[in-house]
C-alpha positions as CSV (number, residue, x, y, z in Angstrom):
1,M,22.5,-11.9,0.6
2,S,22.4,-10.3,4.0
3,R,21.6,-12.4,7.2
4,P,17.9,-12.2,8.2
5,L,17.1,-10.1,11.2
6,P,15.9,-12.0,14.4
7,P,12.3,-11.9,15.2
8,L,11.1,-8.8,16.7
9,D,10.3,-9.4,20.3
10,Y,8.1,-6.9,22.1
11,R,10.4,-7.2,25.1
12,E,13.1,-5.5,23.0
13,K,11.0,-2.5,22.3
14,R,12.6,-0.4,24.8
15,V,16.0,-0.9,23.4
16,A,17.7,1.3,20.7
17,T,15.3,4.1,21.2
18,D,17.6,6.4,18.9
19,A,16.7,4.2,15.8
20,G,14.1,5.5,13.5
21,V,11.1,3.9,11.8
22,W,13.3,3.6,8.5
23,S,16.5,2.1,10.2
24,A,17.7,-1.2,9.2
25,R,16.0,-3.0,12.1
26,Y,12.6,-1.6,11.5
27,R,12.6,-0.8,7.7
28,R,10.9,-4.0,6.3
29,L,8.1,-3.7,9.1
30,T,7.4,-0.1,8.5
31,L,7.1,-0.8,4.7
32,G,4.8,-3.8,5.4
33,L,2.5,-1.9,7.7
34,I,2.3,0.9,5.1
35,L,1.3,-1.6,2.4
36,I,-1.3,-3.0,4.6
37,T,-2.9,0.5,4.9
38,L,-2.9,1.5,1.3
39,G,-5.6,-0.7,0.0
40,P,-8.5,0.1,2.4
41,A,-7.3,3.8,2.2
42,F,-7.8,4.0,-1.5
43,E,-11.2,2.2,-1.3
44,G,-12.6,4.1,1.7
45,L,-11.9,7.5,0.1
46,A,-13.2,6.5,-3.3
47,V,-16.5,5.0,-2.1
48,A,-17.4,8.3,-0.4
49,T,-16.9,10.1,-3.6
50,I,-18.7,7.8,-6.0
51,L,-21.6,6.7,-3.8
52,P,-24.1,9.3,-5.1
53,K,-23.4,8.1,-8.7
54,V,-23.9,4.5,-7.6
55,V,-27.3,5.5,-6.0
56,A,-28.2,7.3,-9.3
57,D,-27.6,4.1,-11.2
58,L,-28.8,1.3,-9.0
59,G,-31.5,3.3,-7.0
60,G,-32.0,2.6,-3.3
61,L,-31.3,6.0,-1.7
62,S,-32.5,4.4,1.7
63,F,-29.4,2.1,1.4
64,Y,-27.1,5.1,1.3
65,G,-26.1,5.0,4.9
66,W,-26.0,1.3,5.0
67,A,-23.2,1.4,2.2
68,F,-20.9,2.7,5.0
69,S,-22.6,1.1,8.0
70,A,-22.3,-2.6,6.6
71,Y,-18.6,-2.1,5.9
72,M,-18.0,-0.8,9.5
73,L,-20.3,-3.3,11.2
74,A,-18.5,-6.3,9.5
75,T,-15.2,-4.6,10.6
76,F,-16.2,-5.3,14.1
77,V,-15.8,-9.1,13.8
78,G,-12.7,-8.9,11.8
79,I,-11.1,-6.7,14.5
80,I,-12.0,-8.9,17.3
81,L,-10.7,-12.1,15.4
82,A,-7.5,-10.4,14.3
83,G,-6.6,-9.2,17.8
84,S,-7.2,-12.4,19.4
85,E,-5.3,-14.4,16.9
86,A,-2.5,-12.0,16.8
87,D,-2.0,-12.2,20.7
88,R,-2.0,-16.0,20.3
89,R,0.1,-16.9,17.2
90,G,1.3,-13.6,15.4
91,P,-0.2,-11.5,12.5
92,V,0.5,-13.5,9.5
93,L,-2.9,-15.6,9.4
94,P,-5.2,-12.7,10.0
95,F,-3.2,-10.7,7.5
96,I,-3.6,-13.1,4.8
97,A,-7.3,-13.7,5.6
98,G,-7.7,-10.0,5.6
99,V,-6.4,-9.7,2.1
100,V,-8.4,-12.5,0.5
101,L,-11.6,-11.1,1.9
102,F,-11.0,-7.7,1.1
103,V,-10.2,-8.6,-2.6
104,L,-13.4,-10.6,-2.7
105,G,-15.5,-7.7,-1.6
106,L,-14.1,-5.6,-4.2
107,I,-15.0,-8.1,-6.9
108,L,-18.6,-8.5,-5.6
109,A,-18.9,-4.7,-5.4
110,G,-17.9,-4.3,-9.0
111,A,-20.5,-6.9,-10.1
112,A,-23.2,-5.5,-8.0
113,S,-26.7,-5.2,-9.7
114,S,-28.5,-3.6,-6.9
115,M,-27.7,-1.4,-3.8
116,L,-28.5,-4.3,-1.6
117,M,-25.7,-6.5,-3.2
118,L,-23.3,-3.4,-3.0
119,V,-24.2,-3.2,0.8
120,L,-23.5,-6.9,1.1
121,S,-20.1,-6.8,-0.8
122,R,-19.3,-3.9,1.5
123,G,-19.8,-6.0,4.4
124,V,-17.1,-8.6,3.0
125,Q,-14.7,-5.6,2.4
126,G,-15.2,-4.5,6.0
127,F,-14.5,-7.9,7.4
128,G,-11.1,-8.1,5.6
129,A,-10.3,-4.4,6.4
130,G,-11.0,-5.1,10.1
131,L,-8.5,-7.9,10.1
132,L,-5.8,-5.7,8.5
133,A,-6.4,-2.7,10.6
134,S,-6.1,-4.7,13.9
135,V,-3.0,-6.3,12.5
136,A,-1.3,-3.0,11.8
137,F,-1.8,-1.5,15.2
138,V,-0.7,-4.8,17.0
139,C,2.5,-4.6,15.1
140,V,3.1,-1.0,16.0
141,G,2.6,-2.1,19.7
142,W,5.0,-5.0,19.5
143,G,7.5,-3.9,16.9
144,Y,8.7,-0.4,18.0
145,P,10.4,1.2,21.0
146,E,8.2,3.6,22.9
147,A,10.0,6.7,21.7
148,V,9.4,5.6,18.2
149,K,5.7,4.9,18.4
150,P,4.5,8.4,17.9
151,R,6.6,8.6,14.6
152,M,5.2,5.3,13.3
153,L,1.6,6.4,14.0
154,A,2.4,9.5,11.9
155,V,3.9,7.2,9.2
156,L,0.7,5.3,9.1
157,S,-1.3,8.3,8.7
158,S,1.1,9.4,5.9
159,A,0.2,6.3,4.1
160,W,-3.1,8.0,3.3
161,V,-1.3,10.9,1.5
162,V,-1.2,9.2,-2.0
163,P,-4.7,7.8,-1.7
164,G,-5.8,11.2,-0.4
165,L,-4.1,13.1,-3.3
166,V,-5.3,10.9,-6.0
167,G,-8.0,8.7,-4.5
168,P,-11.2,10.8,-4.5
169,A,-10.4,12.8,-7.5
170,L,-9.2,9.6,-9.5
171,A,-12.3,7.8,-8.4
172,G,-14.6,10.7,-9.9
173,I,-12.6,10.6,-13.2
174,V,-12.8,6.9,-13.4
175,A,-16.4,6.9,-12.5
176,D,-17.1,9.5,-15.2
177,L,-15.1,7.9,-18.0
178,A,-15.2,4.2,-17.4
179,G,-18.0,3.7,-14.8
180,W,-18.2,3.4,-11.1
181,R,-17.6,-0.4,-11.1
182,W,-13.9,0.1,-12.1
183,V,-13.3,2.0,-9.1
184,F,-13.7,-1.3,-7.2
185,L,-12.3,-3.6,-9.7
186,G,-9.3,-1.6,-10.5
187,L,-7.9,-2.1,-6.9
188,V,-8.1,-6.0,-7.3
189,P,-4.5,-6.5,-8.4
190,V,-3.1,-4.3,-5.8
191,L,-3.3,-6.2,-2.7
192,P,-1.9,-9.4,-3.9
193,L,1.2,-7.7,-5.1
194,A,1.5,-5.9,-1.7
195,T,1.1,-9.3,0.1
196,G,4.3,-10.6,-1.3
197,L,6.2,-7.5,0.1
198,A,4.6,-7.4,3.5
199,L,4.7,-11.1,4.5
200,P,8.4,-11.4,5.1
201,A,8.2,-8.6,7.7
202,L,5.2,-9.9,9.4
203,R,6.6,-13.4,9.8
204,Q,9.6,-12.0,11.9
205,L,7.2,-10.3,14.3
206,T,6.0,-12.9,16.8
207,P,4.6,-12.6,20.4
208,A,7.1,-13.6,23.1
209,V,4.2,-14.1,25.3
210,T,0.8,-15.6,24.3
211,S,-2.6,-14.8,25.7
212,G,-3.7,-18.4,25.9
213,S,-6.5,-20.1,24.0
214,F,-8.9,-18.4,21.6
215,D,-11.6,-16.6,23.6
216,A,-14.8,-17.5,21.9
217,R,-16.9,-15.4,24.2
218,R,-15.3,-12.3,22.6
219,L,-16.3,-13.6,19.2
220,V,-19.9,-14.2,20.2
221,A,-20.0,-10.7,21.9
222,A,-18.7,-9.1,18.5
223,V,-21.5,-11.0,16.6
224,G,-24.1,-9.8,19.2
225,L,-22.8,-6.2,18.8
226,V,-23.0,-6.4,15.1
227,I,-26.8,-7.8,15.3
228,G,-27.7,-5.4,18.0
229,T,-26.4,-2.3,16.2
230,A,-28.0,-3.5,12.7
231,M,-31.3,-4.0,14.6
232,T,-31.2,-0.6,16.1
233,L,-30.3,1.1,12.9
234,T,-33.0,-0.8,11.0
235,G,-35.7,0.0,13.6
236,L,-34.9,3.6,13.5
237,Q,-35.7,3.7,9.8
238,M,-39.1,2.3,10.3
239,G,-42.2,4.1,11.4
240,S,-44.2,1.3,13.2
241,L,-44.5,-0.6,16.5
242,L,-42.1,-3.1,15.0
243,A,-39.5,-0.3,14.8
244,A,-39.7,0.3,18.7
245,V,-39.5,-3.5,19.3
246,L,-36.4,-3.7,17.0
247,V,-34.6,-0.6,18.5
248,L,-35.3,-2.0,22.2
249,M,-34.1,-5.4,21.2
250,G,-31.0,-4.1,19.4
251,L,-30.0,-2.0,22.5
252,A,-30.7,-5.0,24.9
253,L,-28.3,-7.1,22.8
254,G,-25.6,-4.6,21.7
255,I,-25.1,-2.7,25.0
256,P,-24.0,-5.8,27.1
257,S,-22.1,-7.1,24.1
258,L,-20.2,-3.9,23.9
259,Q,-19.3,-4.0,27.7
260,R,-17.8,-7.5,27.1
261,L,-15.7,-6.3,24.3
262,L,-14.3,-3.0,25.8
263,P,-11.9,-2.6,28.7
264,P,-13.9,-2.3,32.1
265,G,-14.9,1.4,32.9
266,T,-14.9,2.5,29.0
267,L,-18.7,3.3,29.1
268,R,-18.1,5.5,32.2
269,A,-15.0,6.9,30.6
270,K,-12.8,5.9,33.5
271,E,-9.4,7.7,33.7
272,G,-6.6,6.4,31.5
273,L,-7.1,3.7,28.8
274,P,-11.0,3.5,29.0
275,A,-11.2,7.3,28.6
276,A,-9.0,7.1,25.5
277,I,-11.2,4.3,23.9
278,A,-14.5,6.2,24.7
279,T,-13.2,9.4,23.2
280,L,-12.1,7.6,20.0
281,G,-15.8,6.4,19.7
282,F,-17.2,9.9,19.8
283,L,-14.4,11.3,17.8
284,N,-15.1,9.0,14.8
285,M,-18.8,9.4,15.1
286,A,-18.5,13.0,14.7
287,F,-16.0,13.3,11.9
288,F,-17.3,10.4,9.8
289,G,-21.0,11.2,10.3
290,G,-20.1,14.6,8.9
291,E,-18.0,13.2,6.1
292,A,-20.4,10.8,4.8
293,F,-22.9,13.5,3.7
294,L,-20.3,16.1,2.5
295,P,-20.1,14.7,-1.1
296,L,-24.1,14.7,-1.0
297,T,-24.1,18.3,0.0
298,L,-21.7,19.3,-2.8
299,I,-23.3,17.2,-5.5
300,S,-27.0,17.1,-4.8
301,I,-27.5,20.4,-3.0
302,R,-24.9,22.7,-4.6
303,G,-24.7,20.9,-8.1
304,Q,-20.9,20.4,-8.2
305,S,-19.2,17.5,-9.8
306,L,-17.6,14.4,-8.3
307,F,-14.2,15.9,-8.9
308,V,-15.0,18.7,-6.6
309,A,-16.5,16.4,-3.9
310,G,-13.2,14.4,-4.1
311,V,-11.1,17.5,-3.7
312,A,-13.0,18.2,-0.3
313,L,-12.1,14.8,0.9
314,T,-8.6,14.9,-0.2
315,A,-8.1,18.3,1.8
316,A,-9.0,16.5,5.1
317,T,-6.9,13.4,4.2
318,L,-3.8,15.6,3.8
319,T,-4.3,17.8,6.9
320,W,-5.2,14.6,8.8
321,T,-1.7,13.4,8.0
322,A,-0.2,16.9,8.9
323,G,-1.9,16.7,12.3
324,A,-0.4,13.3,13.0
325,W,3.0,14.6,12.3
326,V,2.3,17.6,14.5
327,Q,1.3,15.1,17.3
328,A,4.6,13.2,16.9
329,Q,6.5,16.4,17.4
330,L,4.6,17.5,20.4
331,A,4.2,14.2,22.2
332,P,7.4,14.2,24.0
333,R,6.5,17.6,25.6
334,R,2.7,18.1,25.8
335,G,0.1,16.4,27.7
336,R,-2.3,13.9,26.0
337,R,-5.3,15.7,27.1
338,L,-4.1,19.0,25.6
339,L,-3.4,17.6,22.3
340,V,-6.8,15.8,22.0
341,M,-8.8,19.0,23.0
342,S,-7.0,21.1,20.7
343,G,-7.9,18.4,17.9
344,L,-11.5,18.5,19.1
345,T,-11.8,22.3,18.9
346,L,-10.5,22.2,15.3
347,L,-13.1,19.6,14.4
348,V,-16.0,21.7,15.6
349,F,-14.8,24.6,13.4
350,G,-14.6,22.1,10.3
351,L,-18.1,20.7,11.0
352,A,-19.6,24.1,11.3
353,G,-17.9,25.1,8.1
354,I,-19.3,22.2,6.0
355,A,-22.8,23.0,7.4
356,S,-22.6,26.5,6.3
357,V,-22.0,25.3,2.6
358,L,-25.8,24.2,2.6
359,I,-26.5,28.0,2.4
360,V,-26.5,28.7,-1.3
361,G,-24.8,32.1,-0.8
362,I,-21.7,30.5,0.8
363,P,-19.0,30.0,-1.8
364,V,-18.3,26.3,-2.4
365,V,-14.5,26.6,-1.7
366,V,-15.6,26.9,2.0
367,A,-16.0,23.2,1.9
368,P,-12.5,21.9,1.2
369,V,-11.1,24.7,3.6
370,A,-13.3,23.7,6.4
371,W,-12.9,20.0,5.9
372,G,-9.2,20.6,5.9
373,V,-9.5,22.2,9.4
374,A,-11.6,19.2,10.5
375,G,-8.8,16.8,9.2
376,L,-6.0,18.7,10.9
377,G,-8.0,18.1,14.3
378,M,-8.6,14.5,13.5
379,G,-4.9,13.9,12.9
380,L,-4.1,15.6,16.2
381,A,-6.6,13.9,18.4
382,Y,-6.9,10.5,16.7
383,S,-3.1,9.8,16.6
384,T,-2.8,11.1,20.4
385,L,-5.6,8.7,21.4
386,N,-4.0,5.8,19.6
387,L,-0.8,6.6,21.4
388,V,-2.5,6.6,24.8
389,V,-3.9,3.1,24.2
390,L,-0.6,1.7,23.1
391,E,1.2,3.3,26.1
392,T,-1.1,2.0,28.7
393,A,-2.0,-1.6,27.4
394,P,0.0,-4.4,29.1
395,A,2.5,-5.9,26.7
396,D,0.8,-9.4,26.5
397,Q,-2.5,-7.8,25.7
398,Q,-1.6,-5.5,22.7
399,G,-3.8,-7.4,20.3
400,S,-6.8,-7.1,22.7
401,A,-6.1,-3.4,23.4
402,S,-5.7,-2.7,19.6
403,S,-8.9,-4.6,19.0
404,S,-10.9,-2.4,21.5
405,M,-9.4,0.8,20.0
406,Q,-10.5,-0.1,16.5
407,L,-13.8,-1.5,17.6
408,S,-14.6,1.9,19.4
409,S,-13.3,3.8,16.3
410,V,-15.3,1.7,13.9
411,L,-18.5,1.6,16.1
412,G,-18.4,5.3,16.3
413,S,-18.0,5.7,12.5
414,A,-20.9,3.3,11.9
415,L,-23.3,5.0,14.3
416,G,-22.2,8.4,12.8
417,T,-22.9,7.4,9.2
418,G,-25.8,5.0,10.2
419,L,-27.9,7.6,12.3
420,G,-27.0,10.3,9.5
421,G,-28.5,7.9,7.0
422,V,-31.5,7.4,9.1
423,I,-32.3,11.1,9.6
424,V,-31.6,11.9,5.9
425,G,-33.8,9.0,4.9
426,L,-36.7,10.1,7.3
427,V,-36.7,13.6,6.0
428,A,-36.9,12.3,2.5
429,V,-39.8,9.9,3.2
430,A,-41.6,12.9,4.9
431,G,-41.1,15.0,1.9
432,G,-38.6,17.3,3.3
433,R,-35.7,18.9,1.6
434,P,-32.3,16.7,1.6
435,G,-30.5,19.8,2.9
436,S,-32.7,19.8,6.0
437,G,-31.8,16.3,6.8
438,I,-28.0,16.9,6.2
439,L,-28.1,20.0,8.4
440,T,-29.5,18.1,11.3
441,V,-26.9,15.5,11.0
442,D,-24.1,18.3,11.0
443,I,-25.7,19.7,14.2
444,L,-26.0,16.3,15.8
445,V,-22.1,15.5,15.2
446,I,-21.1,18.9,16.6
447,V,-23.0,17.9,19.8
448,V,-21.1,14.5,19.7
449,V,-17.8,16.4,19.7
450,G,-18.8,18.1,22.9
451,L,-19.5,14.6,24.4
452,A,-15.9,13.6,23.3
453,M,-14.5,16.8,25.2
454,L,-16.1,15.5,28.3
455,T,-14.6,12.0,28.1
456,A,-11.3,13.4,27.0
457,L,-11.1,15.0,30.7
458,G,-9.9,11.4,31.8
459,L,-6.9,11.4,29.6
460,P,-3.2,12.1,31.1
461,G,-2.6,15.7,31.7
462,R,1.2,15.3,31.3
463,P,3.5,13.7,28.8
464,V,4.2,10.0,29.4
465,Q,7.5,9.9,31.6
466,G,9.1,7.2,29.3
467,I,8.8,9.5,26.1
468,V,9.8,12.5,27.9
469,E,13.1,11.0,28.9
470,S,14.0,9.6,25.5
471,E,15.7,11.8,22.7
472,S,13.3,12.5,19.9
473,P,13.9,9.7,17.3
474,V,15.0,10.4,13.8
475,L,12.9,9.0,11.0
């Protein structure tokens, strides 16, 4: 039996920059991070595909957007807890808790008897997924040399390839043949098996410098953000004086909480790390706000099957991965701002393309092509923004920086899907056509991409010096 490798100290991450992510030193850590990513990847892609069928079975179209938002809102708390705990004692405990909660959420979703119960189960899943996501990016920050990080971010994006290839389409087939409940229950055995493989690598990864005692104020702020966001989204769905009160109270609670959780200057898109985190929020709001209603467009408006909707989602997953690998190749030579702007431009074309599918005369094949273009833009922009965060965060605050990065991403996704659900729901209540509501959402998210371009002006215009001087690492 070979002698175990010593713990991966983040102070060693500038050493051996010629080693690749699959070299002997990093192989087990790389495999562990991929396994952490796979479960939520399968589930996330599957839910977007089958949700129209779930609503047809359980009713509750008004909860459509909440099936996404509850997941993302609960992820906030998981992200904050995992980042703080990883900075203090390492990633093992938040990883185990994340697996347990995610599996519990799958079981509850498979047994759901109403859309409200499904929404609650999605919240449990989101809490677990938040823990797992934060652990993954903390490990990238600690465990790899600077020159290897772009490749590792691309590898994590590649972990979505198998779920992207088979997840949406398989979810549609399972839902048609065995029922949508088995889309959730079928994943239950996977994560416990993956845990046994991932834990040995995570135990080797310990912080050389701790961030001190647990910061309870960040947890309180995270809960405040969840409650404030939920109140705001709920109020927007109501048409009374109480609605205005809820929105105002939600904003009054949520905005100060968000300020405490994100680095100073984020809401002003201050140059550097704050600008990257602000741009991540807008980027995710635009992409996932558009994606959430793409299956509804294809199934309810254009009369297509779950399989066709799954193919459209799969196209974006594959091109997202391709964009991440393009980022890995260009990162040593191109400025971060140029890469992100290029990705945002591609996203605009993709969003305009799926909006055009609402027109009956436009061929349905435009949907997977357009969403593939959007996915390419996301892979390029998202991976580059993650890289900026990891490059600029202090070594002993990788957990907090990763939490802020994930928090901005998830908040943007929650607002995109939540506000989209509000718009579609209000149009339905007013007796309008569903297509009108979806078109409004598509226009809104294109405007959000414009905001992302403004905040991206604060990103570095040149390659990071430490990356440029290193030779391009092998896999």
